[in-house]
C-alpha positions as CSV (number, residue, x, y, z in Angstrom):
1,M,-66.1,-100.2,74.7
2,S,-64.7,-98.4,71.9
3,S,-64.2,-94.9,70.9
4,T,-67.2,-95.8,69.9
5,S,-67.5,-98.7,71.1
6,M,-70.2,-98.5,69.4
7,P,-71.3,-98.2,66.0
8,I,-68.2,-97.5,64.1
9,S,-70.0,-94.7,62.3
10,Q,-69.7,-92.8,65.5
11,F,-66.3,-91.7,64.3
12,A,-67.5,-91.3,60.7
13,I,-65.0,-93.8,59.3
14,S,-64.5,-93.4,55.6
15,R,-66.8,-95.6,53.6
16,A,-63.8,-96.5,51.5
17,R,-62.5,-98.6,54.4
18,P,-62.8,-102.4,53.8
19,A,-66.1,-103.6,55.0
20,A,-64.7,-106.8,56.3
21,R,-62.3,-105.0,58.8
22,L,-65.4,-102.9,60.1
23,A,-67.2,-106.2,60.6
24,D,-64.4,-107.7,62.5
25,L,-64.4,-104.8,64.8
26,D,-68.1,-105.0,65.3
27,R,-68.0,-108.7,66.1
28,A,-65.0,-108.1,68.6
29,K,-67.1,-105.3,70.3
30,G,-70.2,-107.6,70.3
31,L,-68.1,-110.5,72.0
32,A,-66.5,-108.0,74.5
33,I,-69.9,-106.5,75.4
34,L,-71.2,-110.0,76.4
35,L,-68.1,-110.2,78.7
36,V,-69.0,-106.8,80.2
37,V,-72.5,-108.0,80.9
38,F,-71.3,-111.1,82.5
39,G,-69.2,-109.1,84.8
40,H,-72.1,-107.0,85.9
41,L,-74.2,-109.9,86.9
42,V,-73.0,-109.6,90.5
43,A,-72.1,-106.2,91.9
44,R,-71.0,-106.9,95.4
45,R,-71.9,-110.0,97.4
46,T,-71.3,-113.2,95.6
47,P,-74.4,-115.7,96.0
48,A,-73.8,-118.5,98.5
49,G,-72.6,-121.7,96.8
50,V,-71.5,-119.9,93.8
51,G,-67.7,-119.9,94.4
52,W,-66.7,-120.2,90.8
53,Y,-68.2,-116.9,89.7
54,D,-65.8,-114.4,91.3
55,P,-62.7,-116.1,90.0
56,L,-64.1,-116.3,86.6
57,R,-65.2,-112.7,86.6
58,I,-61.6,-111.6,87.8
59,A,-60.2,-113.8,84.8
60,V,-62.5,-112.0,82.3
61,Y,-61.6,-108.5,83.7
62,L,-57.9,-109.2,83.2
63,F,-58.5,-108.9,79.3
64,H,-61.9,-107.6,78.4
65,M,-61.5,-104.0,79.2
66,P,-58.0,-103.9,77.7
67,L,-59.7,-105.4,74.5
68,F,-62.2,-102.7,74.5
69,M,-59.5,-100.0,74.8
70,Y,-57.6,-101.7,71.9
71,L,-60.7,-101.5,69.7
72,S,-61.5,-97.9,70.8
73,G,-57.8,-96.9,69.9
74,Y,-58.2,-98.9,66.6
75,V,-61.3,-96.9,65.5
76,T,-60.1,-93.6,66.6
77,F,-56.9,-93.9,64.5
78,L,-58.7,-95.6,61.7
79,S,-61.1,-92.7,61.5
80,G,-58.4,-90.2,61.6
81,A,-59.7,-88.4,64.7
82,A,-56.5,-89.3,66.5
83,R,-54.4,-87.1,64.1
84,T,-56.6,-84.0,64.4
85,P,-54.3,-80.9,64.1
86,L,-53.9,-78.6,66.9
87,S,-56.1,-75.9,65.1
88,G,-59.0,-78.4,65.2
89,W,-58.4,-79.6,68.8
90,P,-61.0,-77.3,70.4
91,R,-63.6,-78.3,68.1
92,L,-62.6,-82.0,68.7
93,L,-62.9,-81.2,72.5
94,R,-66.4,-79.9,72.1
95,R,-67.6,-82.7,70.2
96,R,-66.0,-85.4,72.3
97,A,-67.4,-83.7,75.4
98,H,-70.9,-83.9,73.9
99,R,-70.5,-87.4,72.6
100,L,-68.9,-88.9,75.7
101,L,-69.1,-86.7,78.7
102,L,-72.7,-85.8,78.3
103,P,-73.9,-89.5,78.3
104,F,-71.5,-90.3,81.1
105,L,-73.0,-87.5,83.3
106,L,-76.7,-88.2,82.2
107,F,-76.6,-92.0,82.5
108,G,-74.4,-91.7,85.7
109,L,-76.8,-89.4,87.3
110,A,-79.8,-91.6,86.3
111,I,-78.2,-94.6,87.8
112,L,-77.5,-92.7,90.9
113,L,-81.0,-91.3,91.3
114,G,-82.5,-94.7,90.4
115,K,-80.5,-96.5,93.0
116,L,-81.5,-93.9,95.8
117,A,-85.2,-94.3,94.8
118,V,-85.4,-98.2,94.4
119,A,-83.2,-98.7,97.5
120,R,-86.2,-97.8,99.6
121,M,-88.3,-100.6,98.2
122,A,-85.7,-103.3,97.2
123,P,-82.2,-104.5,97.7
124,V,-79.7,-102.4,95.5
125,D,-76.0,-102.9,95.1
126,N,-73.6,-100.0,95.8
127,V,-76.0,-97.4,97.0
128,P,-74.5,-94.1,98.4
129,P,-75.8,-92.8,101.7
130,D,-77.2,-89.7,99.9
131,L,-77.3,-87.7,96.9
132,W,-74.4,-85.4,97.8
133,H,-72.1,-88.3,98.4
134,G,-73.2,-90.0,95.4
135,L,-72.5,-87.1,93.1
136,R,-69.1,-86.7,94.8
137,A,-68.3,-90.3,94.2
138,L,-69.5,-90.2,90.6
139,V,-67.0,-87.5,89.5
140,W,-64.4,-87.2,92.2
141,D,-63.9,-90.1,94.6
142,T,-64.5,-92.5,91.6
143,E,-63.3,-95.7,93.5
144,H,-66.8,-95.5,95.3
145,S,-68.7,-94.3,92.3
146,P,-72.4,-95.5,92.5
147,A,-72.2,-95.8,88.6
148,T,-68.9,-97.6,88.1
149,S,-70.4,-99.2,85.0
150,V,-70.0,-96.0,83.0
151,W,-66.3,-95.3,83.9
152,Y,-65.2,-96.4,80.5
153,I,-66.7,-93.4,78.8
154,A,-65.0,-90.8,81.0
155,V,-61.6,-92.5,80.5
156,L,-62.2,-92.7,76.7
157,F,-62.9,-88.9,76.6
158,A,-59.6,-88.4,78.2
159,Y,-57.8,-90.6,75.7
160,C,-59.6,-88.9,72.7
161,V,-58.5,-85.4,73.7
162,I,-55.1,-86.1,74.9
163,T,-53.9,-88.2,72.0
164,P,-54.0,-85.5,69.1
165,P,-51.7,-83.1,70.8
166,L,-49.3,-85.8,71.7
167,L,-49.3,-87.0,68.0
168,A,-49.0,-83.4,66.9
169,L,-45.9,-82.9,68.9
170,D,-44.3,-86.0,67.8
171,R,-45.8,-87.8,64.6
172,S,-43.5,-90.8,65.1
173,R,-45.7,-91.8,68.2
174,A,-42.8,-92.1,70.5
175,A,-44.0,-89.4,72.9
176,L,-47.5,-91.1,72.8
177,I,-45.9,-94.5,73.6
178,G,-43.7,-92.9,76.3
179,V,-46.8,-91.2,78.1
180,A,-48.7,-94.6,77.9
181,V,-46.0,-96.5,79.5
182,L,-45.3,-93.9,82.3
183,L,-49.0,-93.6,83.1
184,F,-49.2,-97.5,83.4
185,L,-46.2,-97.5,85.8
186,L,-47.4,-94.6,87.9
187,P,-49.5,-95.4,91.1
188,L,-52.2,-92.8,90.3
189,P,-55.0,-92.2,92.7
190,P,-58.7,-93.0,92.2
191,W,-59.6,-89.4,91.6
192,F,-61.4,-88.5,88.3
193,Y,-60.8,-92.0,87.1
194,L,-57.0,-91.2,87.1
195,D,-56.1,-94.7,88.0
196,R,-58.0,-96.3,85.2
197,I,-56.8,-93.6,82.7
198,G,-53.3,-94.7,83.6
199,T,-54.0,-98.4,83.5
200,Y,-55.6,-98.6,80.1
201,F,-54.1,-96.0,77.9
202,V,-51.3,-98.4,76.8
203,F,-54.0,-100.7,75.2
204,F,-55.8,-97.6,73.5
205,V,-52.3,-96.8,72.1
206,A,-51.7,-100.4,71.0
207,G,-55.0,-100.3,69.1
208,G,-53.8,-97.1,67.3
209,I,-50.6,-98.5,66.3
210,A,-52.4,-101.6,65.0
211,A,-54.7,-99.5,63.0
212,D,-51.8,-97.6,61.5
213,A,-50.1,-100.8,60.6
214,G,-53.1,-102.1,58.7
215,P,-52.1,-105.3,56.9
216,R,-48.7,-105.3,58.5
217,W,-50.6,-106.1,61.9
218,L,-53.4,-108.2,60.3
219,R,-51.1,-110.7,58.5
220,P,-49.5,-111.9,61.6
221,V,-52.8,-111.8,63.4
222,D,-54.2,-114.1,60.9
223,R,-51.4,-116.5,61.3
224,L,-50.5,-116.4,64.9
225,W,-54.0,-115.8,66.7
226,P,-54.3,-119.4,67.8
227,L,-50.9,-119.1,69.7
228,A,-52.0,-115.8,71.2
229,L,-55.5,-117.4,72.2
230,A,-53.5,-120.3,73.9
231,A,-51.3,-117.7,75.7
232,L,-54.5,-115.9,76.9
233,V,-55.9,-119.2,78.3
234,V,-52.6,-120.0,80.1
235,I,-52.6,-116.6,81.8
236,A,-56.4,-116.4,82.6
237,L,-57.4,-120.0,83.4
238,P,-55.4,-120.5,86.5
239,V,-57.2,-117.2,87.8
240,A,-60.6,-118.5,86.6
241,L,-60.0,-121.8,88.5
242,G,-59.1,-120.0,91.7
243,W,-55.4,-121.1,91.7
244,I,-54.2,-117.5,91.6
245,R,-56.2,-115.1,93.6
246,F,-56.1,-111.3,93.5
247,E,-58.1,-108.8,95.5
248,W,-61.1,-108.1,93.4
249,T,-60.9,-104.5,92.0
250,E,-61.1,-103.4,88.6
251,G,-58.7,-100.5,89.1
252,A,-56.1,-102.4,91.2
253,Q,-52.7,-100.8,91.2
254,G,-50.5,-103.3,92.8
255,F,-48.4,-106.3,91.8
256,P,-49.1,-108.8,90.5
257,Y,-52.8,-107.9,89.4
258,K,-51.6,-105.0,87.2
259,W,-48.9,-107.0,85.5
260,A,-51.3,-110.0,84.9
261,L,-53.7,-107.6,83.3
262,L,-51.0,-106.2,81.0
263,L,-50.0,-109.8,79.8
264,A,-53.5,-111.1,79.4
265,G,-54.7,-107.8,77.9
266,L,-51.7,-107.8,75.3
267,A,-52.4,-111.5,74.6
268,S,-56.1,-110.8,74.1
269,L,-55.6,-108.3,71.2
270,P,-54.3,-110.6,68.5
271,A,-56.0,-113.5,70.0
272,V,-59.8,-112.0,70.0
273,H,-59.1,-110.0,66.7
274,G,-57.9,-113.3,65.0
275,L,-60.7,-115.3,66.6
276,V,-63.5,-113.1,65.0
277,R,-61.8,-113.1,61.7
278,H,-61.3,-116.9,61.4
279,G,-62.8,-118.7,64.3
280,P,-66.5,-119.6,65.1
281,P,-67.4,-115.9,65.9
282,A,-66.4,-115.0,62.2
283,R,-69.7,-116.5,61.2
284,A,-71.9,-115.2,64.1
285,A,-74.4,-112.7,62.9
286,S,-75.6,-112.1,66.4
287,L,-72.2,-110.5,67.2
288,L,-72.5,-108.1,64.4
289,I,-75.8,-107.0,65.9
290,L,-74.5,-106.7,69.3
291,G,-71.5,-104.9,68.1
292,R,-73.8,-102.2,66.4
293,Y,-75.7,-101.7,69.7
294,V,-72.7,-102.0,71.9
295,F,-72.9,-98.4,73.4
296,V,-76.4,-98.5,74.5
297,I,-75.9,-102.0,75.9
298,Y,-72.8,-100.6,77.9
299,L,-74.9,-97.6,79.2
300,L,-78.0,-99.5,80.2
301,N,-77.1,-103.1,81.0
302,T,-76.7,-102.5,84.7
303,V,-79.9,-100.7,85.0
304,F,-81.8,-103.7,83.4
305,I,-79.7,-106.3,85.5
306,G,-80.3,-104.3,88.6
307,L,-84.0,-103.8,88.2
308,S,-84.5,-107.6,87.0
309,K,-82.6,-108.7,89.9
310,A,-84.6,-106.7,92.3
311,V,-87.7,-108.3,90.9
312,L,-86.7,-111.8,90.7
313,L,-85.2,-112.0,94.2
314,R,-88.8,-111.3,95.5
315,F,-89.7,-114.6,94.1
316,I,-86.7,-117.0,94.0
317,P,-83.2,-116.9,95.6
318,W,-80.1,-116.8,93.4
319,D,-78.0,-118.8,95.6
320,G,-76.6,-122.4,94.7
321,A,-78.1,-124.1,91.8
322,N,-80.5,-121.2,91.2
323,F,-77.7,-119.0,90.1
324,L,-77.2,-120.5,86.5
325,P,-80.9,-119.9,85.3
326,F,-80.9,-116.6,87.3
327,A,-77.7,-115.5,85.5
328,A,-78.9,-116.6,82.1
329,A,-82.1,-114.5,82.6
330,L,-80.0,-111.5,83.7
331,M,-77.7,-111.8,80.7
332,L,-80.6,-111.9,78.5
333,V,-82.2,-109.0,80.0
334,G,-78.9,-107.1,80.1
335,T,-78.3,-107.4,76.4
336,I,-81.8,-107.5,74.9
337,G,-83.4,-104.8,77.2
338,P,-81.0,-101.9,76.1
339,M,-81.4,-102.9,72.3
340,L,-85.2,-102.7,72.6
341,T,-85.0,-99.5,74.5
342,K,-82.8,-98.0,71.8
343,R,-85.3,-99.3,69.1
344,W,-88.6,-98.6,70.8
345,V,-88.1,-95.9,73.4
346,L,-85.2,-93.6,72.7
347,K,-86.2,-92.9,69.2
348,Y,-88.9,-90.5,70.6
349,V,-86.3,-88.7,72.7
350,P,-83.9,-87.3,69.9
351,A,-81.2,-86.1,72.3
352,L,-80.9,-89.6,74.0
353,D,-81.2,-91.4,70.8
354,R,-78.3,-89.5,69.3
355,A,-76.3,-89.9,72.6
356,T,-76.5,-93.6,72.3
357,D,-75.6,-94.2,68.7
């Protein structure tokens, strides 16, 4: 979701920046968060008779988190935070730890405790055997984290704190690009989210380069986004239709999944950025609203989806033809629920309200 992925004000972007550019980013984040919620509808076992969902979800995952990382890098560079001098790095570290690590730990722990409690009364996905194993998986054995939905925040923290020193050492960005490429190529283990840090840094850096380029990036995007969108469809459609199959895992290291993710992810950057500038989403006020609530939706969508699923499954199955209305209800609850919580509940808990801005 973005160095903010969330309200752009999170990084105190100068008010002198063009408002249209900020609206583009909010619309892109709004579109991307809908894809995130869609990907969280089924955590483990796909409902019977719904064979189309898993291939479609894998196709979505080929580009939606690369897109979020691009937007995160774009905003981080646009705000100037990426070029924090070394003298200001300790302060940046403290601020990012408070802004990103604290929500990661708070909401990760809340999801873990909630799963352990609810699992005694209703079916719950991805429940650890006990609190100790859950805590260990949350921060160490992250491939088995009970709160995988919040991994993005921990990874974004890493990007926000390693980028300024790399740029301070080499303002040409050659070192930054070199590290991003190296991390992508390395087979990193799933400890402390190292595998995901390595996989997605290249997209964060791409967002930063795009932000630095400004009009030199946006002009070709405005002309060529339909071609980029067509390329994205060509890459993702065979996966969505089940013609090309990958083992389902977000952090997959092997060939060809990781390279398909690279191709689809890079194609999605001009495709979606251009789409929200000139396509039908450019006129969608709802995407602007979603983009401004994207952080809290990201943090809480799985909570609302999980609770709603546990309740609904007591009354109706979600197999076969029932899945479409069931999924529509979960999509609605997973997006609207966090937004209402932000407006009506979190305002009474200042610490949590600030943490979800």
